[in-house]
C-alpha positions in Angstrom: -20.5 -9.1 -11.0 -19.7 -10.3 -7.4 -22.1 -9.7 -4.6 -21.8 -6.1 -3.4 -20.1 -5.0 -6.6 -22.8 -3.0 -8.4 -21.0 -0.4 -10.6 -22.2 -1.4 -14.0 -19.8 1.2 -15.6 -16.7 -0.4 -14.1 -14.2 -1.6 -16.7 -11.2 -3.5 -15.4 -7.7 -2.3 -16.3 -5.7 -4.4 -18.7 -4.2 -7.5 -17.0 -7.0 -7.8 -14.5 -9.8 -10.3 -14.2 -12.3 -9.5 -16.9 -9.8 -7.8 -19.1 -7.2 -10.5 -20.0 -5.7 -11.2 -23.4 -5.6 -14.8 -24.6 -1.9 -15.0 -23.8 -2.5 -13.5 -20.3 -5.3 -15.9 -19.6 -3.0 -18.8 -20.7 -0.2 -17.6 -18.4 -2.7 -17.4 -15.5 -4.0 -20.9 -16.2 -0.4 -22.3 -16.6 0.9 -20.7 -13.4 -2.0 -22.0 -11.4 -1.6 -25.5 -12.8 2.1 -25.5 -12.1 1.6 -24.4 -8.5 -1.1 -27.0 -8.0 0.9 -29.9 -9.6 4.0 -29.1 -7.6 2.2 -28.9 -4.3 2.8 -25.1 -3.8 -0.7 -23.9 -4.3 -2.3 -22.2 -1.2 -5.9 -21.5 -2.0 -6.6 -18.9 0.7 -3.9 -16.5 -0.7 -3.5 -17.7 -4.3 -6.8 -16.7 -5.9 -6.7 -15.5 -9.5 -6.6 -11.8 -8.6 -3.5 -12.5 -6.4 -1.8 -14.6 -9.1 -2.4 -11.8 -11.6 -0.7 -9.3 -9.3 2.4 -11.4 -9.3 2.1 -12.0 -13.1 1.9 -8.3 -13.8 4.9 -7.7 -11.7 6.9 -10.1 -13.9 5.2 -9.1 -17.2 3.4 -12.4 -17.4 6.6 -14.4 -17.6 5.4 -17.7 -15.9 8.8 -19.0 -14.8 9.8 -15.7 -13.3 6.4 -15.3 -11.6 6.5 -18.8 -10.1 10.0 -18.0 -8.7 8.7 -14.8 -7.2 5.7 -16.5 -5.6 7.8 -19.3 -4.2 10.3 -16.8 -2.8 7.4 -14.9 -1.2 6.1 -18.1 0.4 9.6 -18.9 1.8 9.8 -15.4 3.1 6.4 -15.8 4.8 7.7 -18.8 6.7 11.0 -17.2 7.6 9.4 -13.9 8.7 6.6 -15.9 10.5 3.9 -13.9 8.8 1.0 -16.2 10.0 2.1 -15.7 13.6 2.3 -11.9 13.1 -1.3 -11.9 11.7 -2.6 -14.0 14.7 -0.6 -12.5 17.6 1.3 -9.3 16.8 0.0 -6.2 18.6 1.6 -2.8 17.9 1.0 -1.5 21.4 3.3 1.5 20.9 1.1 2.9 18.0 0.1 6.1 19.8 3.7 6.9 20.8 5.1 6.0 17.3 2.5 8.3 15.7 4.1 11.3 17.4 7.4 10.6 15.8 6.6 9.0 12.4 2.9 9.1 11.4 1.9 6.3 9.0 -1.7 5.5 8.5 -4.6 4.5 6.3 -7.4 7.0 6.0 -10.6 6.7 4.0 -10.8 6.4 0.2 -9.8 8.3 -2.9 -12.3 9.0 -5.7 -11.6 5.6 -7.3 -12.3 3.7 -4.0 -8.6 3.1 -3.1 -7.7 3.2 0.5 -5.5 6.3 1.1 -2.2 5.6 2.9 -0.3 8.5 4.3 3.3 8.7 5.5 4.7 11.9 7.1 8.4 11.3 6.8 9.1 14.9 7.6 7.7 14.4 11.1 10.3 11.7 11.7 12.2 12.0 15.0 14.7 9.1 14.9 16.0 9.4 18.4 12.5 9.5 20.0 11.2 6.8 17.6 14.0 4.4 18.6 13.2 5.0 22.3 9.6 3.6 21.9 10.0 0.9 19.3 12.5 -1.1 17.2 13.1 -1.5 13.5 12.0 -5.1 13.7 8.7 -4.2 15.2 8.1 -1.5 12.7 8.7 -4.1 9.9 6.3 -6.5 11.6 3.7 -3.7 11.7 4.2 -3.0 8.0 3.6 -6.7 7.2 0.5 -6.8 9.4 -0.8 -3.7 7.7 -0.2 -5.3 4.2 -2.1 -8.4 5.3 -5.0 -6.3 6.6 -4.9 -4.2 3.5 -5.5 -7.4 1.4 -8.0 -9.1 3.6 -9.9 -6.2 5.2 -9.3 -2.8 3.6 -9.6 -3.8 -0.1 -12.7 -5.9 0.3 -14.4 -3.2 2.3 -13.5 -0.5 -0.2 -14.6 -2.7 -3.1 -18.0 -3.1 -1.4 -18.3 0.6 -0.6 -17.4 1.8 -4.1 -19.2 -1.0 -6.0 -16.3 -2.4 -8.0 -13.1 -4.3 -7.4 -10.4 -2.3 -5.7 -6.9 -3.8 -5.8 -4.5 -0.9 -5.0 -3.8 2.0 -2.6 -3.4 5.7 -3.1 -0.2 6.8 -1.1 0.7 10.3 0.0 4.3 10.6 1.2 4.8 14.0 2.9 8.4 15.2 3.1 7.7 18.6 4.7 10.6 19.2 7.0 12.5 16.0 6.2 16.3 16.2 6.7 19.0 14.2 5.1 20.4 13.3 8.5 17.1 11.8 9.6 16.7 10.0 6.3 20.2 8.4 6.4 19.4 7.1 9.9 16.3 5.2 8.7 17.3 4.4 5.2 17.8 0.7 6.0 14.3 0.5 7.3 12.9 2.4 4.3 14.7 0.1 1.9 13.5 -3.0 3.7 10.0 -1.8 3.8 10.1 -1.0 0.1 11.5 -4.4 -0.6 8.7 -6.1 1.3 6.1 -4.1 -0.7 7.7 -4.8 -4.1 8.7 -8.4 -3.7 6.1 -9.9 -1.3 3.0 -7.7 -2.0 3.5 -6.6 -5.6 1.2 -4.4 -7.6 -0.6 -2.9 -4.6 0.3 0.6 -5.5 -2.2 2.5 -7.6 -1.3 6.2 -7.1 1.7 7.5 -5.2 2.2 11.2 -4.5 5.4 12.7 -3.1 4.5 16.1 -1.6 6.3 19.0 0.0 9.7 17.7 -1.0 12.6 20.0 0.2 15.5 21.0 -2.1 17.5 18.1 -0.7 15.0 15.6 -2.1 17.0 15.1 -5.3 19.8 13.5 -3.2 17.3 11.3 -1.3 15.6 10.3 -4.6 18.9 9.4 -6.2 19.5 6.9 -3.3 16.0 5.5 -3.3 15.2 5.3 -7.0 17.7 2.5 -7.9 16.0 0.2 -5.2 12.6 0.6 -7.0 11.6 -1.3 -10.1 10.6 0.7 -13.2 6.9 -0.2 -12.8 6.9 1.4 -9.3 8.8 4.4 -10.4 6.4 5.1 -13.2 3.5 5.4 -10.7 5.2 8.0 -8.6 4.1 11.6 -9.0 6.4 14.2 -7.4 4.1 17.2 -6.7 5.5 20.7 -6.6 4.9 22.6 -3.4 2.4 25.1 -5.0 0.3 22.3 -6.5 -0.2 19.9 -3.5 -3.8 20.9 -2.6 -5.0 21.0 -6.2 -3.3 17.7 -7.1 -4.5 15.8 -4.1 -8.1 17.1 -4.3 -8.2 15.9 -7.9 -7.8 12.4 -6.6 -9.2 12.5 -3.0 -12.6 13.9 -2.0 -12.1 17.0 0.3 -14.1 15.3 3.1 -11.7 12.4 3.0 -8.4 14.4 2.9 -6.9 15.6 6.2 -6.9 19.4 6.5 -3.1 19.5 6.6 -3.1 18.5 2.9 -5.8 20.9 1.9 -8.9 18.8 2.7 -11.7 19.2 5.1 -11.3 16.1 7.3 -10.7 16.6 11.0 -11.1 13.3 12.7 -11.7 13.4 16.5 -8.4 12.6 18.1 -6.6 13.2 14.8 -6.8 11.5 11.4 -3.6 9.5 11.9 -5.1 7.5 14.8 -8.7 7.3 13.6 -8.3 4.3 11.2 -11.3 5.9 9.4 -12.6 4.1 6.4 -15.2 1.5 5.2 -13.1 -1.2 6.8 -13.9 0.3 10.2 -17.7 0.8 10.4 -17.5 2.7 13.6 -15.8 5.6 11.8 -18.2 5.9 8.9 -20.1 9.2 8.7 -20.9 9.2 5.0 -20.7 7.0 2.0 -17.5 8.5 0.7 -15.5 7.6 3.8 
């Protein structure tokens, strides 16, 4: 087991390193060799764990996986991802947090970083006065890059075994159809970036506090998601939110508004609390 990974009881899920079938291992070796032979292999972001994420997204079909990776590489060039990582600063974060909170916050019981979106807090007019859709997408990309290079390694070290996915909580309390329609293009683009450029990063996904109009929103969003993503989504009834979330997230790591005990100074949404941010650590479960 790698340095810092000490959980002797850890058993990788199927299709992960340490739990591959012979055909899956062959697909991994073949994909890696093709990328190397054709001059497309980028060592710093094409390790075996990453190649397996793309392979799982395409059911270990090597030609389809290679096409997905090459498309992602072209997108990185077009979107100038390397420049975003080096130079982008989301200076309007505090203002945006007032109108559309989106943030990582500590870990769930399996060591995944918890990602929270409070879509019901969305104020489109105010949001558009302090940022743009382009900058929000750039922020999303930067957060994905940090998720892979900072958050996951830190969570893996803290929990003692490899962590490859997130636990997302999408809070729809107070969401309106009018607000959703005004940001649906951004939502679809953000979802597309996640599915196509950073596949297999979702471990758990809870939709909570959905209003009666959610069925309309879901009918619009669902066709944009692949079946693997849809299968991971758990739509939680309003009376079961606290119980469901606490079954996955330790009470001390879950913000009080979701039934937990966490009250970060200055608010959980701006704390960036978690093992990736040592200044925020107060106990081993954070």
